[in-house]
VEXBA-958845 format. One record per atom (N, C-alpha, C, O): residue number from 0; x, y, z; atom name. Coordinates in steps of 0.02 Angstrom, whole numbers, plus 32768, in hexadecimal, padded with zeros to 4 digits. Example, Ala and Ser with C-alpha at 12.3 -4.5 7.8 and 13.67 -1.06 7.14 Angstrom:
<vexmi pos="0" east="8294" north="7EE4" up="8186" site="N"/>
<vexmi pos="0" east="8267" north="7F1F" up="8186" site="CA"/>
<vexmi pos="0" east="8294" north="7F5B" up="8186" site="C"/>
<vexmi pos="0" east="82C8" north="7F5A" up="81A7" site="O"/>
<vexmi pos="1" east="8282" north="7F90" up="8162" site="N"/>
<vexmi pos="1" east="82AC" north="7FCB" up="8165" site="CA"/>
<vexmi pos="1" east="8285" north="8002" up="818A" site="C"/>
<vexmi pos="1" east="829E" north="8039" up="8192" site="O"/>
END
This chain:
<vexmi pos="0" east="7ED9" north="7D00" up="7FED" site="N"/>
<vexmi pos="0" east="7F28" north="7D28" up="7FEC" site="CA"/>
<vexmi pos="0" east="7F15" north="7D47" up="7FAF" site="C"/>
<vexmi pos="0" east="7F2F" north="7D7E" up="7FAE" site="O"/>
<vexmi pos="1" east="7EEA" north="7D3A" up="7F6D" site="N"/>
<vexmi pos="1" east="7EE4" north="7D62" up="7F38" site="CA"/>
<vexmi pos="1" east="7ED0" north="7DAB" up="7F3C" site="C"/>
<vexmi pos="1" east="7EE4" north="7DDC" up="7F1D" site="O"/>
<vexmi pos="2" east="7E98" north="7DA5" up="7F75" site="N"/>
<vexmi pos="2" east="7E76" north="7DE3" up="7F7F" site="CA"/>
<vexmi pos="2" east="7EA4" north="7E1C" up="7FA8" site="C"/>
<vexmi pos="2" east="7EA0" north="7E58" up="7F9A" site="O"/>
<vexmi pos="3" east="7ED2" north="7E00" up="7FE0" site="N"/>
<vexmi pos="3" east="7F10" north="7E1D" up="7FEF" site="CA"/>
<vexmi pos="3" east="7F30" north="7E40" up="7FCF" site="C"/>
<vexmi pos="3" east="7F34" north="7E7D" up="7FD6" site="O"/>
<vexmi pos="4" east="7F59" north="7E13" up="7F96" site="N"/>
<vexmi pos="4" east="7F74" north="7E3A" up="7F62" site="CA"/>
<vexmi pos="4" east="7F76" north="7E6A" up="7F3A" site="C"/>
<vexmi pos="4" east="7FA4" north="7E8B" up="7F22" site="O"/>
<vexmi pos="5" east="7F1D" north="7E6B" up="7F30" site="N"/>
<vexmi pos="5" east="7EEE" north="7E9A" up="7F15" site="CA"/>
<vexmi pos="5" east="7EF0" north="7ED0" up="7F34" site="C"/>
<vexmi pos="5" east="7EF7" north="7F04" up="7F14" site="O"/>
<vexmi pos="6" east="7EEA" north="7ED2" up="7F88" site="N"/>
<vexmi pos="6" east="7EE9" north="7F11" up="7FA2" site="CA"/>
<vexmi pos="6" east="7F28" north="7F36" up="7F9E" site="C"/>
<vexmi pos="6" east="7F2B" north="7F72" up="7F8F" site="O"/>
<vexmi pos="7" east="7F5F" north="7F0E" up="7FAF" site="N"/>
<vexmi pos="7" east="7FA5" north="7F25" up="7FA1" site="CA"/>
<vexmi pos="7" east="7FAC" north="7F51" up="7F6A" site="C"/>
<vexmi pos="7" east="7FBA" north="7F8D" up="7F6A" site="O"/>
<vexmi pos="8" east="7FA0" north="7F2A" up="7F39" site="N"/>
<vexmi pos="8" east="7FAE" north="7F50" up="7EF1" site="CA"/>
<vexmi pos="8" east="7F75" north="7F9D" up="7EF1" site="C"/>
<vexmi pos="8" east="7F8A" north="7FD2" up="7EDB" site="O"/>
<vexmi pos="9" east="7F33" north="7F96" up="7F0B" site="N"/>
<vexmi pos="9" east="7F0C" north="7FD0" up="7F09" site="CA"/>
<vexmi pos="9" east="7F17" north="7FFE" up="7F31" site="C"/>
<vexmi pos="9" east="7EF6" north="8032" up="7F30" site="O"/>
<vexmi pos="10" east="7F50" north="7FEE" up="7F62" site="N"/>
<vexmi pos="10" east="7F6D" north="8026" up="7FA6" site="CA"/>
<vexmi pos="10" east="7F96" north="8038" up="7F7F" site="C"/>
<vexmi pos="10" east="7F91" north="8073" up="7F6E" site="O"/>
<vexmi pos="11" east="7FC0" north="801A" up="7F67" site="N"/>
<vexmi pos="11" east="7FFF" north="8035" up="7F3F" site="CA"/>
<vexmi pos="11" east="7FF6" north="8069" up="7F0F" site="C"/>
<vexmi pos="11" east="801C" north="809A" up="7F0D" site="O"/>
<vexmi pos="12" east="7FBF" north="805F" up="7EE3" site="N"/>
<vexmi pos="12" east="7FB3" north="808E" up="7EA0" site="CA"/>
<vexmi pos="12" east="7F92" north="80BB" up="7ED0" site="C"/>
<vexmi pos="12" east="7F8A" north="80F0" up="7EB1" site="O"/>
<vexmi pos="13" east="7F7E" north="80BF" up="7F01" site="N"/>
<vexmi pos="13" east="7F4F" north="80F5" up="7F1D" site="CA"/>
<vexmi pos="13" east="7FA1" north="8129" up="7F39" site="C"/>
<vexmi pos="13" east="7FAA" north="8166" up="7F2E" site="O"/>
<vexmi pos="14" east="7FC7" north="8103" up="7F54" site="N"/>
<vexmi pos="14" east="8007" north="811B" up="7F6C" site="CA"/>
<vexmi pos="14" east="802F" north="813A" up="7F31" site="C"/>
<vexmi pos="14" east="8052" north="816A" up="7F42" site="O"/>
<vexmi pos="15" east="8031" north="812E" up="7EFC" site="N"/>
<vexmi pos="15" east="8059" north="812B" up="7EBC" site="CA"/>
<vexmi pos="15" east="803C" north="8176" up="7E98" site="C"/>
<vexmi pos="15" east="805E" north="819F" up="7E79" site="O"/>
<vexmi pos="16" east="7FF8" north="8179" up="7EA6" site="N"/>
<vexmi pos="16" east="7FDA" north="81AD" up="7E8B" site="CA"/>
<vexmi pos="16" east="7FD8" north="81F2" up="7EA0" site="C"/>
<vexmi pos="16" east="7FD3" north="8227" up="7E82" site="O"/>
<vexmi pos="17" east="7FDF" north="81DC" up="7EF3" site="N"/>
<vexmi pos="17" east="7FD9" north="8215" up="7F2B" site="CA"/>
<vexmi pos="17" east="801A" north="8231" up="7F1B" site="C"/>
<vexmi pos="17" east="801D" north="826A" up="7F03" site="O"/>
<vexmi pos="18" east="805C" north="8204" up="7F29" site="N"/>
<vexmi pos="18" east="808A" north="821C" up="7F30" site="CA"/>
<vexmi pos="18" east="80B5" north="824F" up="7EE9" site="C"/>
<vexmi pos="18" east="80E0" north="827B" up="7EE7" site="O"/>
<vexmi pos="19" east="808B" north="8229" up="7EB8" site="N"/>
<vexmi pos="19" east="809F" north="8273" up="7E7C" site="CA"/>
<vexmi pos="19" east="8092" north="8294" up="7E70" site="C"/>
<vexmi pos="19" east="80AF" north="82B7" up="7E47" site="O"/>
<vexmi pos="20" east="803E" north="82A7" up="7E98" site="N"/>
<vexmi pos="20" east="802A" north="82D9" up="7E93" site="CA"/>
<vexmi pos="20" east="804A" north="830E" up="7EC0" site="C"/>
<vexmi pos="20" east="8049" north="834A" up="7EB2" site="O"/>
<vexmi pos="21" east="806B" north="82EF" up="7F04" site="N"/>
<vexmi pos="21" east="8089" north="8320" up="7F26" site="CA"/>
<vexmi pos="21" east="80CE" north="8334" up="7F0D" site="C"/>
<vexmi pos="21" east="80E1" north="836B" up="7F20" site="O"/>
<vexmi pos="22" east="80EA" north="831C" up="7EF1" site="N"/>
<vexmi pos="22" east="8127" north="8322" up="7ED4" site="CA"/>
<vexmi pos="22" east="8130" north="8343" up="7EA0" site="C"/>
<vexmi pos="22" east="8166" north="835F" up="7E98" site="O"/>
<vexmi pos="23" east="80F2" north="8349" up="7E65" site="N"/>
<vexmi pos="23" east="80E9" north="8370" up="7E2A" site="CA"/>
<vexmi pos="23" east="80D1" north="83B0" up="7E40" site="C"/>
<vexmi pos="23" east="80E8" north="83E6" up="7E2C" site="O"/>
<vexmi pos="24" east="8096" north="83A7" up="7E76" site="N"/>
<vexmi pos="24" east="807D" north="83DD" up="7E60" site="CA"/>
<vexmi pos="24" east="8070" north="83FF" up="7EA9" site="C"/>
<vexmi pos="24" east="804D" north="8431" up="7EB2" site="O"/>
<vexmi pos="25" east="808C" north="83E3" up="7ED2" site="N"/>
<vexmi pos="25" east="809B" north="83FF" up="7F28" site="CA"/>
<vexmi pos="25" east="805E" north="83EF" up="7F3D" site="C"/>
<vexmi pos="25" east="804B" north="841A" up="7F65" site="O"/>
<vexmi pos="26" east="8043" north="83D4" up="7F38" site="N"/>
<vexmi pos="26" east="7FF5" north="83C1" up="7F53" site="CA"/>
<vexmi pos="26" east="8001" north="83AD" up="7FA0" site="C"/>
<vexmi pos="26" east="8020" north="8378" up="7FA8" site="O"/>
<vexmi pos="27" east="7FED" north="83D1" up="7FDA" site="N"/>
<vexmi pos="27" east="8015" north="83BB" up="8015" site="CA"/>
<vexmi pos="27" east="7FD0" north="838F" up="8029" site="C"/>
<vexmi pos="27" east="7FDF" north="836D" up="805A" site="O"/>
<vexmi pos="28" east="7F99" north="8386" up="801B" site="N"/>
<vexmi pos="28" east="7F56" north="8351" up="8034" site="CA"/>
<vexmi pos="28" east="7F6E" north="8304" up="8017" site="C"/>
<vexmi pos="28" east="7F65" north="82CF" up="8035" site="O"/>
<vexmi pos="29" east="7F96" north="8310" up="7FC7" site="N"/>
<vexmi pos="29" east="7FAB" north="82CC" up="7FA9" site="CA"/>
<vexmi pos="29" east="7FF2" north="82BC" up="7FE2" site="C"/>
<vexmi pos="29" east="8001" north="8285" up="7FF9" site="O"/>
<vexmi pos="30" east="8007" north="82E5" up="7FE8" site="N"/>
<vexmi pos="30" east="8042" north="82CB" up="801A" site="CA"/>
<vexmi pos="30" east="8029" north="82A6" up="8053" site="C"/>
<vexmi pos="30" east="8043" north="8270" up="8063" site="O"/>
<vexmi pos="31" east="7FF1" north="82C4" up="807A" site="N"/>
<vexmi pos="31" east="7FD4" north="8298" up="80B0" site="CA"/>
<vexmi pos="31" east="7FB9" north="8252" up="80B1" site="C"/>
<vexmi pos="31" east="7FBC" north="8222" up="80D7" site="O"/>
<vexmi pos="32" east="7F8B" north="826B" up="8053" site="N"/>
<vexmi pos="32" east="7F78" north="8214" up="805E" site="CA"/>
<vexmi pos="32" east="7F99" north="81E8" up="8041" site="C"/>
<vexmi pos="32" east="7F84" north="81AF" up="8036" site="O"/>
<vexmi pos="33" east="7FED" north="8208" up="8028" site="N"/>
<vexmi pos="33" east="801E" north="81CE" up="8014" site="CA"/>
<vexmi pos="33" east="8040" north="81B2" up="8055" site="C"/>
<vexmi pos="33" east="8053" north="8178" up="8059" site="O"/>
<vexmi pos="34" east="8044" north="81D9" up="8081" site="N"/>
<vexmi pos="34" east="805F" north="81C1" up="80C2" site="CA"/>
<vexmi pos="34" east="802B" north="8188" up="80E2" site="C"/>
<vexmi pos="34" east="803F" north="814F" up="80EB" site="O"/>
<vexmi pos="35" east="7FEC" north="819B" up="80F0" site="N"/>
<vexmi pos="35" east="7FBA" north="8170" up="8105" site="CA"/>
<vexmi pos="35" east="7FB7" north="812E" up="80EB" site="C"/>
<vexmi pos="35" east="7FAC" north="80F9" up="8109" site="O"/>
<vexmi pos="36" east="7FC4" north="813C" up="80A1" site="N"/>
<vexmi pos="36" east="7FBE" north="80F2" up="807D" site="CA"/>
<vexmi pos="36" east="7FFE" north="80CA" up="8084" site="C"/>
<vexmi pos="36" east="8001" north="808D" up="8083" site="O"/>
<vexmi pos="37" east="802E" north="80F2" up="808A" site="N"/>
<vexmi pos="37" east="8070" north="80C7" up="80A6" site="CA"/>
<vexmi pos="37" east="8073" north="809B" up="80E9" site="C"/>
<vexmi pos="37" east="8096" north="8069" up="80F2" site="O"/>
<vexmi pos="38" east="8046" north="80BB" up="8115" site="N"/>
<vexmi pos="38" east="8035" north="8090" up="8155" site="CA"/>
<vexmi pos="38" east="7FF7" north="805E" up="8153" site="C"/>
<vexmi pos="38" east="7FEC" north="803F" up="8187" site="O"/>
<vexmi pos="39" east="7FCF" north="8053" up="8121" site="N"/>
<vexmi pos="39" east="7FA6" north="8037" up="80FE" site="CA"/>
<vexmi pos="39" east="7FDC" north="7FFF" up="80EE" site="C"/>
<vexmi pos="39" east="7FE0" north="7FC7" up="8108" site="O"/>
<vexmi pos="40" east="8001" north="801A" up="80C4" site="N"/>
<vexmi pos="40" east="8030" north="7FDD" up="808F" site="CA"/>
<vexmi pos="40" east="804B" north="7FB2" up="80D2" site="C"/>
<vexmi pos="40" east="8046" north="7F74" up="80D2" site="O"/>
<vexmi pos="41" east="8065" north="7FD0" up="8103" site="N"/>
<vexmi pos="41" east="8091" north="7FA9" up="8133" site="CA"/>
<vexmi pos="41" east="8078" north="7F88" up="8151" site="C"/>
<vexmi pos="41" east="8092" north="7F50" up="8155" site="O"/>
<vexmi pos="42" east="8037" north="7F94" up="8177" site="N"/>
<vexmi pos="42" east="8005" north="7F59" up="818E" site="CA"/>
<vexmi pos="42" east="7FF5" north="7F1C" up="8150" site="C"/>
<vexmi pos="42" east="7FF3" north="7EE0" up="815D" site="O"/>
<vexmi pos="43" east="7FE8" north="7F37" up="810B" site="N"/>
<vexmi pos="43" east="7FD8" north="7F09" up="80F2" site="CA"/>
<vexmi pos="43" east="8002" north="7ED9" up="80D2" site="C"/>
<vexmi pos="43" east="7FEE" north="7EA1" up="80C3" site="O"/>
<vexmi pos="44" east="804B" north="7EF3" up="80C5" site="N"/>
<vexmi pos="44" east="807C" north="7ECD" up="80BD" site="CA"/>
<vexmi pos="44" east="809B" north="7E9A" up="80F5" site="C"/>
<vexmi pos="44" east="80BC" north="7E69" up="80E2" site="O"/>
<vexmi pos="45" east="8090" north="7EA6" up="8135" site="N"/>
<vexmi pos="45" east="8095" north="7E79" up="8174" site="CA"/>
<vexmi pos="45" east="8062" north="7E4A" up="815D" site="C"/>
<vexmi pos="45" east="807A" north="7E15" up="8149" site="O"/>
<vexmi pos="46" east="8015" north="7E51" up="815A" site="N"/>
<vexmi pos="46" east="7FEF" north="7E17" up="8157" site="CA"/>
<vexmi pos="46" east="8006" north="7DEF" up="8129" site="C"/>
<vexmi pos="46" east="8008" north="7DB2" up="8131" site="O"/>
<vexmi pos="47" east="8020" north="7E16" up="80E1" site="N"/>
<vexmi pos="47" east="8035" north="7DDA" up="80B2" site="CA"/>
<vexmi pos="47" east="8063" north="7DAB" up="80BD" site="C"/>
<vexmi pos="47" east="8064" north="7D76" up="809E" site="O"/>
<vexmi pos="48" east="8093" north="7DBD" up="80F3" site="N"/>
<vexmi pos="48" east="80C6" north="7D96" up="8108" site="CA"/>
<vexmi pos="48" east="80B4" north="7D5F" up="8124" site="C"/>
<vexmi pos="48" east="80CD" north="7D28" up="811A" site="O"/>
<vexmi pos="49" east="8070" north="7D72" up="815D" site="N"/>
<vexmi pos="49" east="8067" north="7D5D" up="8188" site="CA"/>
<vexmi pos="49" east="803E" north="7D18" up="815A" site="C"/>
<vexmi pos="49" east="804B" north="7CDF" up="816D" site="O"/>
<vexmi pos="50" east="801E" north="7D1D" up="8131" site="N"/>
<vexmi pos="50" east="7FE4" north="7D06" up="80FB" site="CA"/>
<vexmi pos="50" east="801B" north="7CD8" up="80D3" site="C"/>
<vexmi pos="50" east="8009" north="7C9D" up="80D0" site="O"/>
<vexmi pos="51" east="8059" north="7CE7" up="80B5" site="N"/>
<vexmi pos="51" east="808F" north="7CC6" up="807D" site="CA"/>
<vexmi pos="51" east="80A1" north="7C8D" up="80AE" site="C"/>
<vexmi pos="51" east="80A3" north="7C52" up="809D" site="O"/>
<vexmi pos="52" east="80AF" north="7CA9" up="80F6" site="N"/>
<vexmi pos="52" east="80DB" north="7C6D" up="810B" site="CA"/>
<vexmi pos="52" east="80AF" north="7C30" up="812B" site="C"/>
<vexmi pos="52" east="80C8" north="7BF9" up="813A" site="O"/>
<vexmi pos="53" east="8063" north="7C42" up="8135" site="N"/>
<vexmi pos="53" east="8035" north="7BFC" up="8145" site="CA"/>
<vexmi pos="53" east="802E" north="7BF6" up="8107" site="C"/>
<vexmi pos="53" east="8033" north="7BB8" up="8108" site="O"/>
<vexmi pos="54" east="8025" north="7C04" up="80C4" site="N"/>
<vexmi pos="54" east="8025" north="7BE8" up="8087" site="CA"/>
<vexmi pos="54" east="8057" north="7BB8" up="806A" site="C"/>
<vexmi pos="54" east="804E" north="7B8E" up="803E" site="O"/>
<vexmi pos="55" east="809F" north="7BCA" up="8094" site="N"/>
<vexmi pos="55" east="80D0" north="7B9F" up="8067" site="CA"/>
<vexmi pos="55" east="80D5" north="7B67" up="80A5" site="C"/>
<vexmi pos="55" east="80F6" north="7B34" up="809C" site="O"/>
<vexmi pos="56" east="80B6" north="7B72" up="80DE" site="N"/>
<vexmi pos="56" east="80B9" north="7B30" up="810E" site="CA"/>
<vexmi pos="56" east="809E" north="7AED" up="80F1" site="C"/>
<vexmi pos="56" east="80B7" north="7AB5" up="80F9" site="O"/>
<vexmi pos="57" east="8067" north="7AFE" up="80CE" site="N"/>
<vexmi pos="57" east="802F" north="7AE0" up="80C1" site="CA"/>
<vexmi pos="57" east="8048" north="7AA8" up="8088" site="C"/>
<vexmi pos="57" east="8020" north="7A81" up="806F" site="O"/>
END
């Protein structure tokens, strides 16, 4: 579970960096990377939800 949390944290940091580049410097490539990060975060958060539910049932 800790590994999953670290992946979520790393992906969020990547999103944060890229979204700031897009908004501050109008970097189109960073916008694309930020949108890709949101899709990855969605998958990771769904996985976290499943793992968290299993962990709480123990």
